[in-house]
A tleap script that builds the chain and sets N, CA, C and O, in Angstrom:
source leaprc.protein.ff14SB
mol = sequence {
  NLEU ALA ARG PRO ALA LEU LEU SER ALA LEU
  SER ARG THR ASP SER VAL ARG GLY ALA VAL
  VAL GLN ALA PHE LEU GLU VAL LEU SER GLU
  VAL PRO ASP LEU ASP VAL ALA GLY ARG ALA
  GLY ARG HIE GLU ALA GLU ASP VAL SER ARG
  MET ALA HIE GLY VAL LEU LYS ALA GLY GLY
  VAL HIE SER ARG ARG GLY LEU GLU GLY THR
  ALA ASN LEU GLY GLY LEU LEU ARG ALA GLU
  PRO ARG LEU SER PRO THR THR THR GLU HIE
  PRO VAL ILE ALA ALA ALA PHE LEU VAL ALA
  LEU GLU TYR GLY PRO GLU ALA LEU SER HIE
  ARG LEU ARG PRO ALA ARG GLY ALA CASP
}
set mol.1.N position { 83.692 89.256 103.583 }
set mol.1.CA position { 84.542 89.342 102.452 }
set mol.1.C position { 84.354 90.398 101.281 }
set mol.1.O position { 85.205 91.096 100.731 }
set mol.2.N position { 82.993 90.305 101.066 }
set mol.2.CA position { 82.668 91.343 100.006 }
set mol.2.C position { 82.708 92.724 100.461 }
set mol.2.O position { 83.231 93.568 99.734 }
set mol.3.N position { 82.195 93.052 101.620 }
set mol.3.CA position { 82.123 94.412 102.192 }
set mol.3.C position { 83.516 95.065 102.378 }
set mol.3.O position { 83.737 96.184 101.915 }
set mol.4.N position { 84.422 94.388 103.033 }
set mol.4.CA position { 85.820 94.918 103.147 }
set mol.4.C position { 86.437 95.060 101.747 }
set mol.4.O position { 87.149 96.031 101.490 }
set mol.5.N position { 86.168 94.080 100.814 }
set mol.5.CA position { 86.807 94.299 99.461 }
set mol.5.C position { 86.237 95.480 98.787 }
set mol.5.O position { 86.976 96.204 98.120 }
set mol.6.N position { 84.920 95.743 98.914 }
set mol.6.CA position { 84.342 96.956 98.311 }
set mol.6.C position { 84.670 98.311 98.961 }
set mol.6.O position { 84.812 99.310 98.257 }
set mol.7.N position { 84.794 98.351 100.303 }
set mol.7.CA position { 85.342 99.498 100.864 }
set mol.7.C position { 86.742 99.782 100.474 }
set mol.7.O position { 87.121 100.924 100.213 }
set mol.8.N position { 87.509 98.741 100.435 }
set mol.8.CA position { 88.968 99.028 100.001 }
set mol.8.C position { 89.040 99.533 98.518 }
set mol.8.O position { 89.749 100.479 98.174 }
set mol.9.N position { 88.265 98.835 97.700 }
set mol.9.CA position { 88.314 99.224 96.219 }
set mol.9.C position { 87.623 100.752 96.102 }
set mol.9.O position { 88.012 101.578 95.276 }
set mol.10.N position { 86.715 100.957 96.903 }
set mol.10.CA position { 86.054 102.420 96.882 }
set mol.10.C position { 86.991 103.320 97.353 }
set mol.10.O position { 86.924 104.444 96.856 }
set mol.11.N position { 87.846 103.122 98.179 }
set mol.11.CA position { 88.983 104.134 98.662 }
set mol.11.C position { 90.094 104.219 97.646 }
set mol.11.O position { 90.801 105.227 97.632 }
set mol.12.N position { 90.306 103.200 96.765 }
set mol.12.CA position { 91.386 103.352 95.844 }
set mol.12.C position { 90.944 103.730 94.363 }
set mol.12.O position { 91.795 103.855 93.483 }
set mol.13.N position { 89.814 103.878 94.154 }
set mol.13.CA position { 89.517 104.227 92.749 }
set mol.13.C position { 88.200 105.290 92.709 }
set mol.13.O position { 87.298 105.253 93.546 }
set mol.14.N position { 88.252 106.151 91.692 }
set mol.14.CA position { 87.219 107.133 91.465 }
set mol.14.C position { 85.942 106.415 90.931 }
set mol.14.O position { 84.848 106.974 91.005 }
set mol.15.N position { 86.076 105.286 90.441 }
set mol.15.CA position { 84.892 104.706 89.598 }
set mol.15.C position { 84.136 103.648 90.496 }
set mol.15.O position { 84.679 102.604 90.860 }
set mol.16.N position { 82.917 103.978 90.807 }
set mol.16.CA position { 82.220 103.108 91.569 }
set mol.16.C position { 82.079 101.711 90.680 }
set mol.16.O position { 82.210 100.625 91.246 }
set mol.17.N position { 81.869 101.780 89.592 }
set mol.17.CA position { 81.743 100.572 88.747 }
set mol.17.C position { 83.088 99.611 88.843 }
set mol.17.O position { 83.071 98.383 88.926 }
set mol.18.N position { 84.130 100.369 88.814 }
set mol.18.CA position { 85.371 99.593 88.865 }
set mol.18.C position { 85.542 99.084 90.270 }
set mol.18.O position { 86.051 97.968 90.368 }
set mol.19.N position { 85.194 99.728 91.401 }
set mol.19.CA position { 85.260 99.245 92.671 }
set mol.19.C position { 84.380 98.055 92.830 }
set mol.19.O position { 84.764 97.124 93.538 }
set mol.20.N position { 83.206 98.014 92.213 }
set mol.20.CA position { 82.310 96.860 92.264 }
set mol.20.C position { 82.980 95.600 91.643 }
set mol.20.O position { 83.054 94.503 92.196 }
set mol.21.N position { 83.502 95.953 90.292 }
set mol.21.CA position { 84.222 94.906 89.637 }
set mol.21.C position { 85.393 94.201 90.501 }
set mol.21.O position { 85.550 92.985 90.606 }
set mol.22.N position { 86.122 95.132 91.051 }
set mol.22.CA position { 87.269 94.698 91.874 }
set mol.22.C position { 86.829 93.845 93.126 }
set mol.22.O position { 87.453 92.834 93.448 }
set mol.23.N position { 85.790 94.271 93.775 }
set mol.23.CA position { 85.193 93.443 94.878 }
set mol.23.C position { 84.666 92.114 94.298 }
set mol.23.O position { 84.848 91.045 94.882 }
set mol.24.N position { 84.081 92.208 93.261 }
set mol.24.CA position { 83.468 90.838 92.569 }
set mol.24.C position { 84.705 90.008 92.319 }
set mol.24.O position { 84.614 88.839 92.697 }
set mol.25.N position { 85.950 90.409 91.706 }
set mol.25.CA position { 86.964 89.547 91.439 }
set mol.25.C position { 87.605 89.108 92.663 }
set mol.25.O position { 88.146 88.002 92.700 }
set mol.26.N position { 87.589 89.955 93.765 }
set mol.26.CA position { 88.267 89.430 94.994 }
set mol.26.C position { 87.376 88.405 95.632 }
set mol.26.O position { 87.948 87.470 96.191 }
set mol.27.N position { 86.094 88.433 95.639 }
set mol.27.CA position { 85.325 87.519 96.177 }
set mol.27.C position { 85.365 86.218 95.354 }
set mol.27.O position { 85.406 85.136 95.939 }
set mol.28.N position { 85.353 86.297 94.049 }
set mol.28.CA position { 85.412 85.147 93.236 }
set mol.28.C position { 86.702 84.522 93.210 }
set mol.28.O position { 86.783 83.328 92.922 }
set mol.29.N position { 87.781 85.244 93.499 }
set mol.29.CA position { 89.181 84.587 93.649 }
set mol.29.C position { 89.368 83.841 94.865 }
set mol.29.O position { 90.287 83.025 94.932 }
set mol.30.N position { 88.509 84.058 95.931 }
set mol.30.CA position { 88.593 83.462 97.185 }
set mol.30.C position { 87.613 82.267 97.362 }
set mol.30.O position { 87.845 81.334 98.132 }
set mol.31.N position { 86.455 82.372 96.559 }
set mol.31.CA position { 85.379 81.323 96.803 }
set mol.31.C position { 84.877 80.983 95.444 }
set mol.31.O position { 84.352 81.833 94.725 }
set mol.32.N position { 85.049 79.645 95.063 }
set mol.32.CA position { 84.472 79.242 93.778 }
set mol.32.C position { 83.001 79.323 93.749 }
set mol.32.O position { 82.309 78.966 94.702 }
set mol.33.N position { 82.500 79.824 92.578 }
set mol.33.CA position { 80.991 80.135 92.351 }
set mol.33.C position { 80.347 78.850 92.394 }
set mol.33.O position { 80.780 77.843 91.833 }
set mol.34.N position { 79.163 78.930 93.167 }
set mol.34.CA position { 78.352 77.646 93.287 }
set mol.34.C position { 77.583 77.325 92.039 }
set mol.34.O position { 77.436 76.150 91.702 }
set mol.35.N position { 77.087 78.312 91.340 }
set mol.35.CA position { 76.448 78.085 90.112 }
set mol.35.C position { 77.451 77.495 88.981 }
set mol.35.O position { 77.089 76.598 88.221 }
set mol.36.N position { 78.545 77.989 88.944 }
set mol.36.CA position { 79.518 77.472 88.080 }
set mol.36.C position { 79.829 75.899 88.362 }
set mol.36.O position { 79.875 75.030 87.491 }
set mol.37.N position { 80.021 75.720 89.683 }
set mol.37.CA position { 80.330 74.387 90.085 }
set mol.37.C position { 79.075 73.486 89.777 }
set mol.37.O position { 79.302 72.357 89.343 }
set mol.38.N position { 77.764 73.886 89.965 }
set mol.38.CA position { 76.676 73.210 89.599 }
set mol.38.C position { 76.447 72.922 88.064 }
set mol.38.O position { 75.999 71.849 87.657 }
set mol.39.N position { 76.793 73.973 87.256 }
set mol.39.CA position { 76.644 73.755 85.921 }
set mol.39.C position { 77.843 73.008 85.161 }
set mol.39.O position { 77.633 72.172 84.283 }
set mol.40.N position { 79.051 73.373 85.563 }
set mol.40.CA position { 80.277 72.886 84.832 }
set mol.40.C position { 81.102 72.012 85.700 }
set mol.40.O position { 82.004 71.357 85.178 }
set mol.41.N position { 80.872 71.934 87.036 }
set mol.41.CA position { 81.698 71.083 87.824 }
set mol.41.C position { 82.679 71.907 88.779 }
set mol.41.O position { 82.995 73.079 88.577 }
set mol.42.N position { 83.076 71.190 89.755 }
set mol.42.CA position { 83.910 72.010 90.780 }
set mol.42.C position { 85.351 72.436 90.288 }
set mol.42.O position { 85.896 73.501 90.581 }
set mol.43.N position { 85.855 71.486 89.533 }
set mol.43.CA position { 87.141 71.815 88.827 }
set mol.43.C position { 87.035 73.126 88.051 }
set mol.43.O position { 87.837 74.045 88.215 }
set mol.44.N position { 86.008 73.170 87.199 }
set mol.44.CA position { 85.963 74.404 86.320 }
set mol.44.C position { 85.642 75.700 87.164 }
set mol.44.O position { 86.017 76.813 86.794 }
set mol.45.N position { 84.895 75.477 88.367 }
set mol.45.CA position { 84.602 76.632 89.336 }
set mol.45.C position { 85.867 77.194 89.814 }
set mol.45.O position { 86.154 78.391 89.801 }
set mol.46.N position { 86.632 76.193 90.254 }
set mol.46.CA position { 88.089 76.433 90.801 }
set mol.46.C position { 88.992 77.163 89.709 }
set mol.46.O position { 89.783 78.047 90.037 }
set mol.47.N position { 88.831 76.748 88.413 }
set mol.47.CA position { 89.578 77.317 87.461 }
set mol.47.C position { 89.125 78.789 87.212 }
set mol.47.O position { 89.939 79.664 86.915 }
set mol.48.N position { 87.872 79.007 87.337 }
set mol.48.CA position { 87.310 80.555 87.075 }
set mol.48.C position { 87.879 81.376 88.322 }
set mol.48.O position { 88.158 82.565 88.171 }
set mol.49.N position { 88.040 80.785 89.476 }
set mol.49.CA position { 88.515 81.495 90.615 }
set mol.49.C position { 89.988 81.697 90.380 }
set mol.49.O position { 90.449 82.804 90.658 }
set mol.50.N position { 90.763 80.788 89.916 }
set mol.50.CA position { 92.149 80.951 89.682 }
set mol.50.C position { 92.380 82.076 88.544 }
set mol.50.O position { 93.361 82.821 88.536 }
set mol.51.N position { 91.451 82.097 87.684 }
set mol.51.CA position { 91.563 83.087 86.510 }
set mol.51.C position { 91.319 84.576 87.215 }
set mol.51.O position { 92.046 85.534 86.951 }
set mol.52.N position { 90.197 84.648 88.153 }
set mol.52.CA position { 90.092 85.891 88.762 }
set mol.52.C position { 91.313 86.199 89.552 }
set mol.52.O position { 91.787 87.330 89.445 }
set mol.53.N position { 91.912 85.277 90.379 }
set mol.53.CA position { 93.179 85.711 91.044 }
set mol.53.C position { 94.221 86.101 90.187 }
set mol.53.O position { 95.018 86.952 90.581 }
set mol.54.N position { 94.335 85.574 89.012 }
set mol.54.CA position { 95.398 86.057 87.976 }
set mol.54.C position { 95.126 87.529 87.611 }
set mol.54.O position { 96.038 88.349 87.514 }
set mol.55.N position { 93.915 87.804 87.426 }
set mol.55.CA position { 93.528 89.164 87.094 }
set mol.55.C position { 93.904 90.015 88.212 }
set mol.55.O position { 94.502 91.061 87.960 }
set mol.56.N position { 93.654 89.728 89.325 }
set mol.56.CA position { 94.057 90.534 90.587 }
set mol.56.C position { 95.473 90.625 90.592 }
set mol.56.O position { 95.929 91.762 90.714 }
set mol.57.N position { 96.273 89.675 90.486 }
set mol.57.CA position { 97.754 89.694 90.571 }
set mol.57.C position { 98.258 90.677 89.486 }
set mol.57.O position { 99.298 91.321 89.631 }
set mol.58.N position { 97.463 90.759 88.385 }
set mol.58.CA position { 97.907 91.661 87.311 }
set mol.58.C position { 97.535 93.177 87.650 }
set mol.58.O position { 97.889 94.084 86.897 }
set mol.59.N position { 96.868 93.391 88.717 }
set mol.59.CA position { 96.566 94.722 89.133 }
set mol.59.C position { 95.042 94.918 89.239 }
set mol.59.O position { 94.632 95.991 89.681 }
set mol.60.N position { 94.168 93.954 88.865 }
set mol.60.CA position { 92.804 94.254 88.817 }
set mol.60.C position { 92.336 95.519 88.076 }
set mol.60.O position { 92.831 95.805 86.986 }
set mol.61.N position { 91.492 96.197 88.590 }
set mol.61.CA position { 90.911 97.486 87.976 }
set mol.61.C position { 91.881 98.607 88.148 }
set mol.61.O position { 91.606 99.686 87.621 }
set mol.62.N position { 92.969 98.473 88.817 }
set mol.62.CA position { 93.871 99.390 89.262 }
set mol.62.C position { 95.106 99.524 88.433 }
set mol.62.O position { 96.002 100.320 88.714 }
set mol.63.N position { 95.128 98.648 87.309 }
set mol.63.CA position { 96.320 98.892 86.317 }
set mol.63.C position { 95.695 98.365 84.963 }
set mol.63.O position { 94.704 97.664 84.755 }
set mol.64.N position { 96.625 98.951 84.109 }
set mol.64.CA position { 96.197 98.623 82.576 }
set mol.64.C position { 96.195 97.053 82.391 }
set mol.64.O position { 95.195 96.454 81.995 }
set mol.65.N position { 97.301 96.474 82.684 }
set mol.65.CA position { 97.098 94.971 82.574 }
set mol.65.C position { 96.068 94.208 83.225 }
set mol.65.O position { 95.555 93.206 82.727 }
set mol.66.N position { 95.727 94.770 84.516 }
set mol.66.CA position { 94.611 94.127 85.095 }
set mol.66.C position { 93.286 94.375 84.381 }
set mol.66.O position { 92.439 93.486 84.296 }
set mol.67.N position { 93.126 95.534 83.893 }
set mol.67.CA position { 91.908 95.886 83.100 }
set mol.67.C position { 91.704 95.030 81.961 }
set mol.67.O position { 90.609 94.574 81.634 }
set mol.68.N position { 92.938 94.802 81.289 }
set mol.68.CA position { 92.912 93.973 80.122 }
set mol.68.C position { 92.493 92.500 80.545 }
set mol.68.O position { 91.675 91.807 79.941 }
set mol.69.N position { 93.114 92.184 81.553 }
set mol.69.CA position { 92.685 90.730 82.108 }
set mol.69.C position { 91.278 90.677 82.474 }
set mol.69.O position { 90.619 89.679 82.182 }
set mol.70.N position { 90.752 91.676 83.097 }
set mol.70.CA position { 89.262 91.766 83.324 }
set mol.70.C position { 88.491 91.845 82.099 }
set mol.70.O position { 87.435 91.213 82.083 }
set mol.71.N position { 88.818 92.495 81.085 }
set mol.71.CA position { 88.072 92.375 79.853 }
set mol.71.C position { 88.218 91.075 79.276 }
set mol.71.O position { 87.207 90.580 78.776 }
set mol.72.N position { 89.383 90.373 79.250 }
set mol.72.CA position { 89.586 89.067 78.669 }
set mol.72.C position { 88.764 88.012 79.547 }
set mol.72.O position { 88.190 87.069 79.003 }
set mol.73.N position { 88.737 88.199 80.834 }
set mol.73.CA position { 88.046 87.092 81.590 }
set mol.73.C position { 86.484 87.355 81.337 }
set mol.73.O position { 85.712 86.402 81.228 }
set mol.74.N position { 86.073 88.613 81.253 }
set mol.74.CA position { 84.585 88.833 81.029 }
set mol.74.C position { 84.219 88.321 79.660 }
set mol.74.O position { 83.114 87.818 79.454 }
set mol.75.N position { 85.100 88.440 78.757 }
set mol.75.CA position { 84.666 87.906 77.403 }
set mol.75.C position { 84.652 86.333 77.408 }
set mol.75.O position { 83.855 85.700 76.715 }
set mol.76.N position { 85.470 85.810 78.131 }
set mol.76.CA position { 85.483 84.242 78.216 }
set mol.76.C position { 84.225 83.817 78.910 }
set mol.76.O position { 83.574 82.898 78.412 }
set mol.77.N position { 83.830 84.383 79.985 }
set mol.77.CA position { 82.744 84.104 80.753 }
set mol.77.C position { 81.471 84.245 80.077 }
set mol.77.O position { 80.532 83.460 80.208 }
set mol.78.N position { 81.482 85.469 79.215 }
set mol.78.CA position { 80.149 85.596 78.271 }
set mol.78.C position { 80.067 84.704 77.255 }
set mol.78.O position { 78.965 84.371 76.821 }
set mol.79.N position { 81.191 84.222 76.764 }
set mol.79.CA position { 81.206 83.303 75.616 }
set mol.79.C position { 80.807 81.864 76.050 }
set mol.79.O position { 80.332 81.051 75.257 }
set mol.80.N position { 81.025 81.616 77.311 }
set mol.80.CA position { 80.728 80.251 77.916 }
set mol.80.C position { 79.782 80.382 79.034 }
set mol.80.O position { 80.246 80.419 80.174 }
set mol.81.N position { 78.463 80.461 78.840 }
set mol.81.CA position { 77.420 80.656 79.919 }
set mol.81.C position { 77.621 79.889 81.132 }
set mol.81.O position { 77.445 80.354 82.259 }
set mol.82.N position { 78.046 78.540 80.844 }
set mol.82.CA position { 78.064 77.744 82.081 }
set mol.82.C position { 79.071 78.125 83.049 }
set mol.82.O position { 79.022 77.697 84.202 }
set mol.83.N position { 80.062 78.973 82.610 }
set mol.83.CA position { 81.188 79.469 83.414 }
set mol.83.C position { 80.851 80.716 84.050 }
set mol.83.O position { 81.654 81.235 84.825 }
set mol.84.N position { 79.641 81.292 83.773 }
set mol.84.CA position { 79.289 82.662 84.441 }
set mol.84.C position { 79.125 82.609 85.969 }
set mol.84.O position { 78.200 81.967 86.466 }
set mol.85.N position { 79.937 83.220 86.649 }
set mol.85.CA position { 79.693 83.184 88.190 }
set mol.85.C position { 78.609 84.044 88.653 }
set mol.85.O position { 78.810 85.183 89.072 }
set mol.86.N position { 77.381 83.460 88.572 }
set mol.86.CA position { 76.280 84.257 88.839 }
set mol.86.C position { 76.071 84.357 90.527 }
set mol.86.O position { 75.584 85.366 91.037 }
set mol.87.N position { 76.445 83.343 91.214 }
set mol.87.CA position { 76.217 83.311 92.712 }
set mol.87.C position { 77.199 84.532 93.350 }
set mol.87.O position { 76.860 85.214 94.317 }
set mol.88.N position { 78.268 84.656 92.746 }
set mol.88.CA position { 79.081 85.723 93.291 }
set mol.88.C position { 78.638 86.999 93.392 }
set mol.88.O position { 79.064 87.772 94.251 }
set mol.89.N position { 77.696 87.327 92.468 }
set mol.89.CA position { 77.111 88.497 92.446 }
set mol.89.C position { 76.308 89.074 93.707 }
set mol.89.O position { 76.284 90.267 94.010 }
set mol.90.N position { 75.698 88.110 94.348 }
set mol.90.CA position { 74.921 88.312 95.456 }
set mol.90.C position { 75.570 89.032 96.601 }
set mol.90.O position { 75.102 90.090 97.020 }
set mol.91.N position { 76.722 88.432 97.154 }
set mol.91.CA position { 77.405 89.100 98.270 }
set mol.91.C position { 77.961 90.496 97.857 }
set mol.91.O position { 78.061 91.412 98.673 }
set mol.92.N position { 78.307 90.607 96.583 }
set mol.92.CA position { 78.869 91.980 96.173 }
set mol.92.C position { 77.694 92.957 96.093 }
set mol.92.O position { 77.863 94.122 96.452 }
set mol.93.N position { 76.536 92.542 95.646 }
set mol.93.CA position { 75.362 93.468 95.689 }
set mol.93.C position { 74.873 93.765 97.229 }
set mol.93.O position { 74.396 94.841 97.591 }
set mol.94.N position { 75.055 92.744 97.981 }
set mol.94.CA position { 74.631 92.968 99.337 }
set mol.94.C position { 75.664 93.951 100.113 }
set mol.94.O position { 75.294 94.816 100.907 }
set mol.95.N position { 76.920 93.707 99.790 }
set mol.95.CA position { 77.980 94.625 100.227 }
set mol.95.C position { 77.715 96.170 99.781 }
set mol.95.O position { 77.896 97.096 100.572 }
set mol.96.N position { 77.306 96.348 98.548 }
set mol.96.CA position { 76.979 97.648 98.123 }
set mol.96.C position { 75.824 98.225 98.862 }
set mol.96.O position { 75.810 99.417 99.170 }
set mol.97.N position { 74.857 97.410 99.153 }
set mol.97.CA position { 73.590 97.843 99.917 }
set mol.97.C position { 74.155 98.221 101.317 }
set mol.97.O position { 73.747 99.266 101.823 }
set mol.98.N position { 74.967 97.536 101.915 }
set mol.98.CA position { 75.360 97.705 103.241 }
set mol.98.C position { 76.256 99.042 103.422 }
set mol.98.O position { 76.178 99.787 104.399 }
set mol.99.N position { 77.087 99.213 102.360 }
set mol.99.CA position { 77.888 100.583 102.218 }
set mol.99.C position { 77.031 101.705 102.194 }
set mol.99.O position { 77.194 102.634 102.984 }
set mol.100.N position { 75.988 101.690 101.216 }
set mol.100.CA position { 74.986 102.677 101.181 }
set mol.100.C position { 74.158 102.862 102.405 }
set mol.100.O position { 73.689 103.980 102.620 }
set mol.101.N position { 73.941 101.923 103.195 }
set mol.101.CA position { 73.194 102.093 104.571 }
set mol.101.C position { 74.054 102.727 105.589 }
set mol.101.O position { 73.625 103.555 106.393 }
set mol.102.N position { 75.416 102.278 105.532 }
set mol.102.CA position { 76.254 102.808 106.519 }
set mol.102.C position { 76.825 104.200 106.206 }
set mol.102.O position { 77.004 105.029 107.099 }
set mol.103.N position { 77.098 104.430 104.948 }
set mol.103.CA position { 77.829 105.726 104.609 }
set mol.103.C position { 76.825 106.600 103.911 }
set mol.103.O position { 77.183 107.733 103.590 }
set mol.104.N position { 75.634 106.202 103.648 }
set mol.104.CA position { 74.773 106.938 102.734 }
set mol.104.C position { 74.808 106.633 101.328 }
set mol.104.O position { 75.878 106.233 100.868 }
set mol.105.N position { 73.825 106.756 100.582 }
set mol.105.CA position { 73.925 106.387 99.035 }
set mol.105.C position { 75.027 107.108 98.425 }
set mol.105.O position { 75.581 106.542 97.483 }
set mol.106.N position { 75.466 108.293 98.796 }
set mol.106.CA position { 76.508 109.121 98.034 }
set mol.106.C position { 77.810 108.301 98.165 }
set mol.106.O position { 78.738 108.520 97.386 }
set mol.107.N position { 77.897 107.407 99.086 }
set mol.107.CA position { 79.138 106.576 99.158 }
set mol.107.C position { 79.373 105.775 97.816 }
set mol.107.O position { 80.523 105.510 97.464 }
set mol.108.N position { 78.321 105.407 97.100 }
set mol.108.CA position { 78.469 104.900 95.911 }
set mol.108.C position { 78.463 105.841 94.705 }
set mol.108.O position { 78.350 105.413 93.556 }
set mol.109.N position { 78.572 106.962 94.965 }
set mol.109.CA position { 78.629 107.983 93.762 }
set mol.109.C position { 79.977 108.715 93.752 }
set mol.109.O position { 80.213 109.443 92.788 }
set mol.110.N position { 80.855 108.594 94.701 }
set mol.110.CA position { 82.088 109.114 94.675 }
set mol.110.C position { 83.057 108.336 95.506 }
set mol.110.O position { 82.704 107.407 96.232 }
set mol.111.N position { 84.276 108.740 95.377 }
set mol.111.CA position { 85.493 107.920 96.215 }
set mol.111.C position { 85.364 108.132 97.673 }
set mol.111.O position { 85.240 109.244 98.188 }
set mol.112.N position { 85.402 106.903 98.372 }
set mol.112.CA position { 85.506 106.937 99.856 }
set mol.112.C position { 86.970 107.229 100.177 }
set mol.112.O position { 87.883 106.798 99.473 }
set mol.113.N position { 87.150 107.933 101.204 }
set mol.113.CA position { 88.516 108.205 101.710 }
set mol.113.C position { 88.622 107.345 102.778 }
set mol.113.O position { 87.670 107.088 103.516 }
set mol.114.N position { 90.006 106.768 102.934 }
set mol.114.CA position { 90.358 105.686 104.123 }
set mol.114.C position { 90.190 106.431 105.401 }
set mol.114.O position { 90.417 107.641 105.392 }
set mol.115.N position { 89.820 105.847 106.490 }
set mol.115.CA position { 89.635 106.434 107.767 }
set mol.115.C position { 91.096 106.735 108.284 }
set mol.115.O position { 92.091 106.111 107.914 }
set mol.116.N position { 91.089 107.710 109.132 }
set mol.116.CA position { 92.491 108.213 109.644 }
set mol.116.C position { 93.020 107.060 110.362 }
set mol.116.O position { 92.360 106.301 111.073 }
set mol.117.N position { 94.350 106.990 110.100 }
set mol.117.CA position { 95.037 105.785 110.691 }
set mol.117.C position { 95.034 104.510 110.010 }
set mol.117.O position { 95.680 103.536 110.395 }
set mol.118.N position { 94.215 104.542 108.886 }
set mol.118.CA position { 94.095 103.273 108.230 }
set mol.118.C position { 95.210 103.126 107.106 }
set mol.118.O position { 95.512 104.070 106.375 }
set mol.119.N position { 95.812 101.842 107.021 }
set mol.119.CA position { 96.889 101.603 106.120 }
set mol.119.C position { 96.278 101.729 104.676 }
set mol.119.O position { 96.993 101.569 103.687 }
savepdb mol mol.pdb
quit
């Protein structure tokens, strides 16, 4: 889930940081964070996932509205540490490592072009 999300985001944005944030949001929107569930409960973890999904529906890092949603969600999660989705970081970091292994470290320093014939 994380690697395809990161590759897609890297092909759509010039910002590696933005691509990592987009991949993080995509993973979080699909899988409730286990640390949040452990600290705050399953319902709250699912709420955080729904909020991430809402940010993606607004465009994620690819739109002004999505960037505003990202900033708002980030502020909320920083203000309430028990809602901080720390487990979601690990697959996204692993995906970045795999992308660097597959495409070379420069893949994380500039925009990846989609493969020929890719949608």
